[in-house]
Every structure is written in C-alpha cells, then in structure tokens.
PDB file with SEQRES, HELIX, SHEET and CRYST1 records, atoms N, CA, C and O in Angstrom:
SEQRES   1 A   72  UNK UNK UNK UNK UNK UNK UNK UNK UNK UNK UNK UNK UNK          
SEQRES   2 A   72  UNK UNK UNK UNK UNK UNK UNK UNK UNK UNK UNK UNK UNK          
SEQRES   3 A   72  UNK UNK UNK UNK UNK UNK UNK UNK UNK UNK UNK UNK UNK          
SEQRES   4 A   72  UNK UNK UNK UNK UNK UNK UNK UNK UNK UNK UNK UNK UNK          
SEQRES   5 A   72  UNK UNK UNK UNK UNK UNK UNK UNK UNK UNK UNK UNK UNK          
SEQRES   6 A   72  UNK UNK UNK UNK UNK UNK UNK                                  
HELIX    1 AA1 UNK A    6  UNK A   11  1                                   6    
HELIX    2 AA2 UNK A   15  UNK A   24  1                                  10    
HELIX    3 AA3 UNK A   34  UNK A   71  1                                  38    
CRYST1    1.000    1.000    1.000  90.00  90.00  90.00 P 1           1          
ATOM      1  N   UNK A   1     105.265 124.127  75.725  1.00  0.00           N  
ATOM      2  CA  UNK A   1     105.317 122.684  75.753  1.00  0.00           C  
ATOM      3  C   UNK A   1     103.973 122.144  75.346  1.00  0.00           C  
ATOM      4  O   UNK A   1     102.914 122.676  75.679  1.00  0.00           O  
ATOM      5  N   UNK A   2     104.081 120.948  74.534  1.00  0.00           N  
ATOM      6  CA  UNK A   2     103.014 120.319  74.002  1.00  0.00           C  
ATOM      7  C   UNK A   2     102.125 119.526  75.042  1.00  0.00           C  
ATOM      8  O   UNK A   2     102.491 119.380  76.208  1.00  0.00           O  
ATOM      9  N   UNK A   3     101.085 119.087  74.613  1.00  0.00           N  
ATOM     10  CA  UNK A   3     100.134 118.193  75.352  1.00  0.00           C  
ATOM     11  C   UNK A   3     100.802 116.869  75.767  1.00  0.00           C  
ATOM     12  O   UNK A   3     101.150 116.043  74.923  1.00  0.00           O  
ATOM     13  N   UNK A   4     100.961 116.702  77.001  1.00  0.00           N  
ATOM     14  CA  UNK A   4     101.548 115.410  77.519  1.00  0.00           C  
ATOM     15  C   UNK A   4     100.515 114.481  77.993  1.00  0.00           C  
ATOM     16  O   UNK A   4      99.692 114.861  78.826  1.00  0.00           O  
ATOM     17  N   UNK A   5     100.499 113.215  77.490  1.00  0.00           N  
ATOM     18  CA  UNK A   5      99.439 112.209  77.827  1.00  0.00           C  
ATOM     19  C   UNK A   5     100.041 111.531  79.126  1.00  0.00           C  
ATOM     20  O   UNK A   5     101.221 111.606  79.468  1.00  0.00           O  
ATOM     21  N   UNK A   6      99.097 110.901  79.748  1.00  0.00           N  
ATOM     22  CA  UNK A   6      99.415 110.156  81.008  1.00  0.00           C  
ATOM     23  C   UNK A   6     100.479 109.042  80.626  1.00  0.00           C  
ATOM     24  O   UNK A   6     101.483 108.815  81.302  1.00  0.00           O  
ATOM     25  N   UNK A   7     100.145 108.394  79.490  1.00  0.00           N  
ATOM     26  CA  UNK A   7     101.116 107.321  78.980  1.00  0.00           C  
ATOM     27  C   UNK A   7     102.490 107.990  78.786  1.00  0.00           C  
ATOM     28  O   UNK A   7     103.469 107.478  79.328  1.00  0.00           O  
ATOM     29  N   UNK A   8     102.610 109.038  78.089  1.00  0.00           N  
ATOM     30  CA  UNK A   8     103.985 109.681  77.931  1.00  0.00           C  
ATOM     31  C   UNK A   8     104.697 110.007  79.289  1.00  0.00           C  
ATOM     32  O   UNK A   8     105.880 109.767  79.530  1.00  0.00           O  
ATOM     33  N   UNK A   9     103.783 110.597  80.151  1.00  0.00           N  
ATOM     34  CA  UNK A   9     104.282 110.847  81.377  1.00  0.00           C  
ATOM     35  C   UNK A   9     104.820 109.806  82.157  1.00  0.00           C  
ATOM     36  O   UNK A   9     105.846 110.004  82.808  1.00  0.00           O  
ATOM     37  N   UNK A  10     104.227 108.685  82.165  1.00  0.00           N  
ATOM     38  CA  UNK A  10     104.700 107.547  82.869  1.00  0.00           C  
ATOM     39  C   UNK A  10     105.917 107.021  82.243  1.00  0.00           C  
ATOM     40  O   UNK A  10     106.899 106.724  82.922  1.00  0.00           O  
ATOM     41  N   UNK A  11     105.879 106.885  80.840  1.00  0.00           N  
ATOM     42  CA  UNK A  11     107.130 106.442  80.191  1.00  0.00           C  
ATOM     43  C   UNK A  11     108.358 107.329  80.411  1.00  0.00           C  
ATOM     44  O   UNK A  11     109.496 106.863  80.361  1.00  0.00           O  
ATOM     45  N   UNK A  12     108.118 108.534  80.640  1.00  0.00           N  
ATOM     46  CA  UNK A  12     109.226 109.507  80.725  1.00  0.00           C  
ATOM     47  C   UNK A  12     109.511 109.939  82.193  1.00  0.00           C  
ATOM     48  O   UNK A  12     110.391 110.755  82.469  1.00  0.00           O  
ATOM     49  N   UNK A  13     108.762 109.379  83.058  1.00  0.00           N  
ATOM     50  CA  UNK A  13     108.908 109.661  84.516  1.00  0.00           C  
ATOM     51  C   UNK A  13     108.662 111.242  84.760  1.00  0.00           C  
ATOM     52  O   UNK A  13     109.457 111.933  85.396  1.00  0.00           O  
ATOM     53  N   UNK A  14     107.544 111.705  84.217  1.00  0.00           N  
ATOM     54  CA  UNK A  14     107.107 113.114  84.154  1.00  0.00           C  
ATOM     55  C   UNK A  14     105.804 113.195  84.824  1.00  0.00           C  
ATOM     56  O   UNK A  14     105.109 114.125  84.415  1.00  0.00           O  
ATOM     57  N   UNK A  15     105.296 112.477  85.732  1.00  0.00           N  
ATOM     58  CA  UNK A  15     103.943 112.654  86.312  1.00  0.00           C  
ATOM     59  C   UNK A  15     103.789 113.998  86.886  1.00  0.00           C  
ATOM     60  O   UNK A  15     102.712 114.570  86.715  1.00  0.00           O  
ATOM     61  N   UNK A  16     104.791 114.615  87.591  1.00  0.00           N  
ATOM     62  CA  UNK A  16     104.489 115.978  88.051  1.00  0.00           C  
ATOM     63  C   UNK A  16     104.272 116.938  86.916  1.00  0.00           C  
ATOM     64  O   UNK A  16     103.536 117.887  87.186  1.00  0.00           O  
ATOM     65  N   UNK A  17     104.748 116.884  85.742  1.00  0.00           N  
ATOM     66  CA  UNK A  17     104.532 117.698  84.577  1.00  0.00           C  
ATOM     67  C   UNK A  17     103.146 117.430  84.005  1.00  0.00           C  
ATOM     68  O   UNK A  17     102.467 118.324  83.500  1.00  0.00           O  
ATOM     69  N   UNK A  18     102.763 116.180  84.102  1.00  0.00           N  
ATOM     70  CA  UNK A  18     101.388 115.876  83.495  1.00  0.00           C  
ATOM     71  C   UNK A  18     100.379 116.492  84.507  1.00  0.00           C  
ATOM     72  O   UNK A  18      99.501 117.232  84.063  1.00  0.00           O  
ATOM     73  N   UNK A  19     100.448 116.244  85.788  1.00  0.00           N  
ATOM     74  CA  UNK A  19      99.487 116.834  86.781  1.00  0.00           C  
ATOM     75  C   UNK A  19      99.407 118.285  86.632  1.00  0.00           C  
ATOM     76  O   UNK A  19      98.296 118.792  86.477  1.00  0.00           O  
ATOM     77  N   UNK A  20     100.546 119.073  86.662  1.00  0.00           N  
ATOM     78  CA  UNK A  20     100.649 120.377  86.459  1.00  0.00           C  
ATOM     79  C   UNK A  20      99.994 120.908  85.243  1.00  0.00           C  
ATOM     80  O   UNK A  20      99.354 121.958  85.314  1.00  0.00           O  
ATOM     81  N   UNK A  21     100.109 120.254  84.132  1.00  0.00           N  
ATOM     82  CA  UNK A  21      99.596 120.686  82.790  1.00  0.00           C  
ATOM     83  C   UNK A  21      98.020 120.573  82.883  1.00  0.00           C  
ATOM     84  O   UNK A  21      97.261 121.447  82.465  1.00  0.00           O  
ATOM     85  N   UNK A  22      97.613 119.370  83.493  1.00  0.00           N  
ATOM     86  CA  UNK A  22      96.138 119.217  83.582  1.00  0.00           C  
ATOM     87  C   UNK A  22      95.597 120.391  84.452  1.00  0.00           C  
ATOM     88  O   UNK A  22      94.605 121.027  84.097  1.00  0.00           O  
ATOM     89  N   UNK A  23      96.204 120.632  85.478  1.00  0.00           N  
ATOM     90  CA  UNK A  23      95.674 121.727  86.454  1.00  0.00           C  
ATOM     91  C   UNK A  23      95.686 123.057  85.741  1.00  0.00           C  
ATOM     92  O   UNK A  23      94.711 123.803  85.831  1.00  0.00           O  
ATOM     93  N   UNK A  24      96.738 123.379  85.044  1.00  0.00           N  
ATOM     94  CA  UNK A  24      96.903 124.578  84.273  1.00  0.00           C  
ATOM     95  C   UNK A  24      95.779 124.704  83.143  1.00  0.00           C  
ATOM     96  O   UNK A  24      95.359 125.800  82.772  1.00  0.00           O  
ATOM     97  N   UNK A  25      95.369 123.590  82.674  1.00  0.00           N  
ATOM     98  CA  UNK A  25      94.288 123.571  81.592  1.00  0.00           C  
ATOM     99  C   UNK A  25      92.962 123.635  82.247  1.00  0.00           C  
ATOM    100  O   UNK A  25      91.935 123.709  81.572  1.00  0.00           O  
ATOM    101  N   UNK A  26      92.950 123.607  83.597  1.00  0.00           N  
ATOM    102  CA  UNK A  26      91.549 123.596  84.325  1.00  0.00           C  
ATOM    103  C   UNK A  26      90.757 122.354  84.227  1.00  0.00           C  
ATOM    104  O   UNK A  26      89.538 122.342  84.396  1.00  0.00           O  
ATOM    105  N   UNK A  27      91.502 121.248  83.937  1.00  0.00           N  
ATOM    106  CA  UNK A  27      90.939 119.957  83.922  1.00  0.00           C  
ATOM    107  C   UNK A  27      90.207 119.599  85.324  1.00  0.00           C  
ATOM    108  O   UNK A  27      90.779 119.696  86.410  1.00  0.00           O  
ATOM    109  N   UNK A  28      88.976 119.205  85.170  1.00  0.00           N  
ATOM    110  CA  UNK A  28      88.351 118.921  86.380  1.00  0.00           C  
ATOM    111  C   UNK A  28      88.742 117.472  86.953  1.00  0.00           C  
ATOM    112  O   UNK A  28      88.999 116.492  86.253  1.00  0.00           O  
ATOM    113  N   UNK A  29      88.739 117.512  88.172  1.00  0.00           N  
ATOM    114  CA  UNK A  29      89.088 116.033  88.897  1.00  0.00           C  
ATOM    115  C   UNK A  29      87.764 115.272  88.948  1.00  0.00           C  
ATOM    116  O   UNK A  29      86.877 115.538  89.759  1.00  0.00           O  
ATOM    117  N   UNK A  30      87.691 114.296  88.020  1.00  0.00           N  
ATOM    118  CA  UNK A  30      86.518 113.462  87.908  1.00  0.00           C  
ATOM    119  C   UNK A  30      87.016 112.014  88.186  1.00  0.00           C  
ATOM    120  O   UNK A  30      88.148 111.597  87.939  1.00  0.00           O  
ATOM    121  N   UNK A  31      85.972 111.303  88.748  1.00  0.00           N  
ATOM    122  CA  UNK A  31      86.250 109.839  88.868  1.00  0.00           C  
ATOM    123  C   UNK A  31      86.602 109.177  87.511  1.00  0.00           C  
ATOM    124  O   UNK A  31      85.857 109.395  86.555  1.00  0.00           O  
ATOM    125  N   UNK A  32      87.741 108.346  87.361  1.00  0.00           N  
ATOM    126  CA  UNK A  32      88.072 107.690  86.192  1.00  0.00           C  
ATOM    127  C   UNK A  32      88.759 108.574  85.196  1.00  0.00           C  
ATOM    128  O   UNK A  32      88.986 108.095  84.085  1.00  0.00           O  
ATOM    129  N   UNK A  33      89.131 109.854  85.467  1.00  0.00           N  
ATOM    130  CA  UNK A  33      89.744 110.820  84.599  1.00  0.00           C  
ATOM    131  C   UNK A  33      91.175 110.447  84.598  1.00  0.00           C  
ATOM    132  O   UNK A  33      91.683 109.820  85.527  1.00  0.00           O  
ATOM    133  N   UNK A  34      91.886 110.874  83.444  1.00  0.00           N  
ATOM    134  CA  UNK A  34      93.334 110.743  83.458  1.00  0.00           C  
ATOM    135  C   UNK A  34      94.004 111.473  84.474  1.00  0.00           C  
ATOM    136  O   UNK A  34      95.045 111.044  84.972  1.00  0.00           O  
ATOM    137  N   UNK A  35      93.381 112.752  84.884  1.00  0.00           N  
ATOM    138  CA  UNK A  35      93.974 113.434  86.002  1.00  0.00           C  
ATOM    139  C   UNK A  35      93.951 112.665  87.295  1.00  0.00           C  
ATOM    140  O   UNK A  35      94.934 112.590  88.033  1.00  0.00           O  
ATOM    141  N   UNK A  36      92.779 112.093  87.543  1.00  0.00           N  
ATOM    142  CA  UNK A  36      92.695 111.343  88.903  1.00  0.00           C  
ATOM    143  C   UNK A  36      93.693 110.164  88.834  1.00  0.00           C  
ATOM    144  O   UNK A  36      94.367 109.879  89.823  1.00  0.00           O  
ATOM    145  N   UNK A  37      93.797 109.461  87.650  1.00  0.00           N  
ATOM    146  CA  UNK A  37      94.825 108.306  87.621  1.00  0.00           C  
ATOM    147  C   UNK A  37      96.259 108.908  87.807  1.00  0.00           C  
ATOM    148  O   UNK A  37      97.084 108.363  88.540  1.00  0.00           O  
ATOM    149  N   UNK A  38      96.501 109.983  87.155  1.00  0.00           N  
ATOM    150  CA  UNK A  38      97.829 110.600  87.192  1.00  0.00           C  
ATOM    151  C   UNK A  38      98.138 110.920  88.653  1.00  0.00           C  
ATOM    152  O   UNK A  38      99.218 110.590  89.142  1.00  0.00           O  
ATOM    153  N   UNK A  39      97.153 111.594  89.388  1.00  0.00           N  
ATOM    154  CA  UNK A  39      97.362 111.968  90.729  1.00  0.00           C  
ATOM    155  C   UNK A  39      97.572 110.728  91.683  1.00  0.00           C  
ATOM    156  O   UNK A  39      98.423 110.746  92.573  1.00  0.00           O  
ATOM    157  N   UNK A  40      96.814 109.740  91.463  1.00  0.00           N  
ATOM    158  CA  UNK A  40      96.890 108.579  92.197  1.00  0.00           C  
ATOM    159  C   UNK A  40      98.339 107.890  92.047  1.00  0.00           C  
ATOM    160  O   UNK A  40      98.953 107.431  93.010  1.00  0.00           O  
ATOM    161  N   UNK A  41      98.766 107.878  90.838  1.00  0.00           N  
ATOM    162  CA  UNK A  41     100.038 107.290  90.603  1.00  0.00           C  
ATOM    163  C   UNK A  41     101.234 108.080  91.163  1.00  0.00           C  
ATOM    164  O   UNK A  41     102.231 107.557  91.660  1.00  0.00           O  
ATOM    165  N   UNK A  42     101.018 109.413  91.024  1.00  0.00           N  
ATOM    166  CA  UNK A  42     101.996 110.428  91.683  1.00  0.00           C  
ATOM    167  C   UNK A  42     102.090 110.188  93.141  1.00  0.00           C  
ATOM    168  O   UNK A  42     103.185 110.096  93.697  1.00  0.00           O  
ATOM    169  N   UNK A  43     100.887 110.078  93.813  1.00  0.00           N  
ATOM    170  CA  UNK A  43     100.971 110.066  95.294  1.00  0.00           C  
ATOM    171  C   UNK A  43     101.500 108.640  95.579  1.00  0.00           C  
ATOM    172  O   UNK A  43     102.317 108.548  96.495  1.00  0.00           O  
ATOM    173  N   UNK A  44     101.181 107.630  94.983  1.00  0.00           N  
ATOM    174  CA  UNK A  44     101.702 106.293  95.254  1.00  0.00           C  
ATOM    175  C   UNK A  44     103.277 106.266  95.005  1.00  0.00           C  
ATOM    176  O   UNK A  44     104.010 105.622  95.756  1.00  0.00           O  
ATOM    177  N   UNK A  45     103.727 106.931  94.011  1.00  0.00           N  
ATOM    178  CA  UNK A  45     105.073 106.972  93.764  1.00  0.00           C  
ATOM    179  C   UNK A  45     105.832 107.712  94.753  1.00  0.00           C  
ATOM    180  O   UNK A  45     106.923 107.276  95.120  1.00  0.00           O  
ATOM    181  N   UNK A  46     105.319 108.874  95.256  1.00  0.00           N  
ATOM    182  CA  UNK A  46     105.954 109.668  96.268  1.00  0.00           C  
ATOM    183  C   UNK A  46     105.769 108.947  97.566  1.00  0.00           C  
ATOM    184  O   UNK A  46     106.723 109.047  98.338  1.00  0.00           O  
ATOM    185  N   UNK A  47     104.763 108.256  97.964  1.00  0.00           N  
ATOM    186  CA  UNK A  47     104.733 107.473  99.262  1.00  0.00           C  
ATOM    187  C   UNK A  47     105.855 106.281  99.300  1.00  0.00           C  
ATOM    188  O   UNK A  47     106.486 105.971 100.311  1.00  0.00           O  
ATOM    189  N   UNK A  48     105.979 105.708  98.088  1.00  0.00           N  
ATOM    190  CA  UNK A  48     106.937 104.537  97.901  1.00  0.00           C  
ATOM    191  C   UNK A  48     108.302 105.202  98.100  1.00  0.00           C  
ATOM    192  O   UNK A  48     109.094 104.644  98.860  1.00  0.00           O  
ATOM    193  N   UNK A  49     108.667 106.384  97.465  1.00  0.00           N  
ATOM    194  CA  UNK A  49     109.931 106.922  97.699  1.00  0.00           C  
ATOM    195  C   UNK A  49     110.187 107.372  99.125  1.00  0.00           C  
ATOM    196  O   UNK A  49     111.303 107.249  99.630  1.00  0.00           O  
ATOM    197  N   UNK A  50     109.101 107.923  99.809  1.00  0.00           N  
ATOM    198  CA  UNK A  50     109.264 108.293 101.235  1.00  0.00           C  
ATOM    199  C   UNK A  50     109.497 107.019 102.070  1.00  0.00           C  
ATOM    200  O   UNK A  50     110.331 107.017 102.975  1.00  0.00           O  
ATOM    201  N   UNK A  51     108.812 106.012 101.786  1.00  0.00           N  
ATOM    202  CA  UNK A  51     108.947 104.692 102.533  1.00  0.00           C  
ATOM    203  C   UNK A  51     110.369 104.201 102.338  1.00  0.00           C  
ATOM    204  O   UNK A  51     110.984 103.732 103.296  1.00  0.00           O  
ATOM    205  N   UNK A  52     110.863 104.285 101.244  1.00  0.00           N  
ATOM    206  CA  UNK A  52     112.154 103.817 101.011  1.00  0.00           C  
ATOM    207  C   UNK A  52     113.229 104.586 101.697  1.00  0.00           C  
ATOM    208  O   UNK A  52     114.252 104.062 102.138  1.00  0.00           O  
ATOM    209  N   UNK A  53     112.926 105.948 101.770  1.00  0.00           N  
ATOM    210  CA  UNK A  53     113.825 106.883 102.481  1.00  0.00           C  
ATOM    211  C   UNK A  53     113.811 106.498 104.044  1.00  0.00           C  
ATOM    212  O   UNK A  53     114.846 106.438 104.707  1.00  0.00           O  
ATOM    213  N   UNK A  54     112.618 106.260 104.524  1.00  0.00           N  
ATOM    214  CA  UNK A  54     112.574 106.042 105.910  1.00  0.00           C  
ATOM    215  C   UNK A  54     113.051 104.683 106.234  1.00  0.00           C  
ATOM    216  O   UNK A  54     113.463 104.455 107.372  1.00  0.00           O  
ATOM    217  N   UNK A  55     113.029 103.708 105.282  1.00  0.00           N  
ATOM    218  CA  UNK A  55     113.597 102.371 105.541  1.00  0.00           C  
ATOM    219  C   UNK A  55     115.163 102.490 105.474  1.00  0.00           C  
ATOM    220  O   UNK A  55     115.880 101.851 106.244  1.00  0.00           O  
ATOM    221  N   UNK A  56     115.596 103.235 104.632  1.00  0.00           N  
ATOM    222  CA  UNK A  56     117.102 103.570 104.463  1.00  0.00           C  
ATOM    223  C   UNK A  56     117.523 104.124 105.730  1.00  0.00           C  
ATOM    224  O   UNK A  56     118.472 103.604 106.315  1.00  0.00           O  
ATOM    225  N   UNK A  57     116.891 105.173 106.243  1.00  0.00           N  
ATOM    226  CA  UNK A  57     117.327 105.924 107.482  1.00  0.00           C  
ATOM    227  C   UNK A  57     117.322 104.998 108.680  1.00  0.00           C  
ATOM    228  O   UNK A  57     118.248 105.023 109.491  1.00  0.00           O  
ATOM    229  N   UNK A  58     116.256 104.155 108.802  1.00  0.00           N  
ATOM    230  CA  UNK A  58     116.223 103.251 109.897  1.00  0.00           C  
ATOM    231  C   UNK A  58     117.282 102.155 109.770  1.00  0.00           C  
ATOM    232  O   UNK A  58     117.818 101.726 110.792  1.00  0.00           O  
ATOM    233  N   UNK A  59     117.565 101.744 108.717  1.00  0.00           N  
ATOM    234  CA  UNK A  59     118.673 100.740 108.414  1.00  0.00           C  
ATOM    235  C   UNK A  59     119.952 101.370 108.758  1.00  0.00           C  
ATOM    236  O   UNK A  59     120.771 100.723 109.412  1.00  0.00           O  
ATOM    237  N   UNK A  60     120.209 102.594 108.374  1.00  0.00           N  
ATOM    238  CA  UNK A  60     121.463 103.297 108.766  1.00  0.00           C  
ATOM    239  C   UNK A  60     121.521 103.393 110.238  1.00  0.00           C  
ATOM    240  O   UNK A  60     122.528 103.022 110.842  1.00  0.00           O  
ATOM    241  N   UNK A  61     120.404 103.914 110.894  1.00  0.00           N  
ATOM    242  CA  UNK A  61     120.405 104.144 112.344  1.00  0.00           C  
ATOM    243  C   UNK A  61     120.703 102.645 112.998  1.00  0.00           C  
ATOM    244  O   UNK A  61     121.589 102.542 113.846  1.00  0.00           O  
ATOM    245  N   UNK A  62     120.051 101.662 112.640  1.00  0.00           N  
ATOM    246  CA  UNK A  62     120.294 100.357 113.205  1.00  0.00           C  
ATOM    247  C   UNK A  62     121.761  99.945 113.047  1.00  0.00           C  
ATOM    248  O   UNK A  62     122.338  99.332 113.946  1.00  0.00           O  
ATOM    249  N   UNK A  63     122.357 100.284 111.907  1.00  0.00           N  
ATOM    250  CA  UNK A  63     123.744  99.857 111.704  1.00  0.00           C  
ATOM    251  C   UNK A  63     124.642 100.644 112.683  1.00  0.00           C  
ATOM    252  O   UNK A  63     125.597 100.097 113.234  1.00  0.00           O  
ATOM    253  N   UNK A  64     124.310 101.981 112.896  1.00  0.00           N  
ATOM    254  CA  UNK A  64     125.162 102.779 113.894  1.00  0.00           C  
ATOM    255  C   UNK A  64     124.968 102.168 115.264  1.00  0.00           C  
ATOM    256  O   UNK A  64     125.933 101.983 116.006  1.00  0.00           O  
ATOM    257  N   UNK A  65     123.811 101.874 115.584  1.00  0.00           N  
ATOM    258  CA  UNK A  65     123.516 101.386 116.919  1.00  0.00           C  
ATOM    259  C   UNK A  65     124.228 100.065 117.089  1.00  0.00           C  
ATOM    260  O   UNK A  65     124.800  99.831 118.154  1.00  0.00           O  
ATOM    261  N   UNK A  66     124.227  99.234 116.151  1.00  0.00           N  
ATOM    262  CA  UNK A  66     124.859  97.916 116.202  1.00  0.00           C  
ATOM    263  C   UNK A  66     126.421  98.273 116.453  1.00  0.00           C  
ATOM    264  O   UNK A  66     127.046  97.782 117.393  1.00  0.00           O  
ATOM    265  N   UNK A  67     126.978  99.161 115.537  1.00  0.00           N  
ATOM    266  CA  UNK A  67     128.298  99.471 115.583  1.00  0.00           C  
ATOM    267  C   UNK A  67     128.734  99.920 116.902  1.00  0.00           C  
ATOM    268  O   UNK A  67     129.760  99.458 117.402  1.00  0.00           O  
ATOM    269  N   UNK A  68     128.058 100.742 117.461  1.00  0.00           N  
ATOM    270  CA  UNK A  68     128.353 101.379 118.797  1.00  0.00           C  
ATOM    271  C   UNK A  68     128.300 100.241 119.842  1.00  0.00           C  
ATOM    272  O   UNK A  68     129.196 100.132 120.679  1.00  0.00           O  
ATOM    273  N   UNK A  69     127.282  99.421 119.795  1.00  0.00           N  
ATOM    274  CA  UNK A  69     127.169  98.286 120.704  1.00  0.00           C  
ATOM    275  C   UNK A  69     128.352  97.294 120.738  1.00  0.00           C  
ATOM    276  O   UNK A  69     128.743  96.737 121.764  1.00  0.00           O  
ATOM    277  N   UNK A  70     128.899  97.126 119.458  1.00  0.00           N  
ATOM    278  CA  UNK A  70     130.033  96.280 119.349  1.00  0.00           C  
ATOM    279  C   UNK A  70     131.324  96.781 119.853  1.00  0.00           C  
ATOM    280  O   UNK A  70     132.252  96.052 120.204  1.00  0.00           O  
ATOM    281  N   UNK A  71     131.329  98.187 119.870  1.00  0.00           N  
ATOM    282  CA  UNK A  71     132.568  98.869 120.364  1.00  0.00           C  
ATOM    283  C   UNK A  71     132.738  98.877 121.899  1.00  0.00           C  
ATOM    284  O   UNK A  71     133.810  99.181 122.422  1.00  0.00           O  
ATOM    285  N   UNK A  72     131.635  98.530 122.604  1.00  0.00           N  
ATOM    286  CA  UNK A  72     131.653  98.554 124.080  1.00  0.00           C  
ATOM    287  C   UNK A  72     132.381  97.285 124.519  1.00  0.00           C  
ATOM    288  O   UNK A  72     132.541  97.047 125.716  1.00  0.00           O  
TER     289      UNK A  72                                                      
END                                                                             
C-alpha cells in the first residue's frame, strides 16, 4: 500500500487506514501533526456515529413504548 495522505483519507473515507499507516511508520503524535488531526477527526466521526446509533435506538424504543401504550 502506498503513502496515504490525510486529505486522501478524508476524501475516500479511510481515516482508519491513515491512522494505522501513521502508527505503523512510527509517526510521533505531536501537536498539530497530521496524525493528531487524523485521530481527532476519527474520534469525532466515531462519536457522531455512536450518537446517531443511540438516537436511533432511543427513537425505536420510544415508538415501541408509544405503540404499546396505544394498544391498551
């Protein structure tokens, strides 16, 4: 696999691969580095997906509760 830049990783939705490649190369985590920015973006992306999942589950649970309440 060739060198993946942060810009390419973002464009192709491959932040995981970018971070892994940087770690494999032994890149140090320094303030302002591409690795730091990549990790921050990856964490933000995962938190957002987790929040969406929680929101979806809460919404489904609320619908089930509403449905069961209307059946009484």
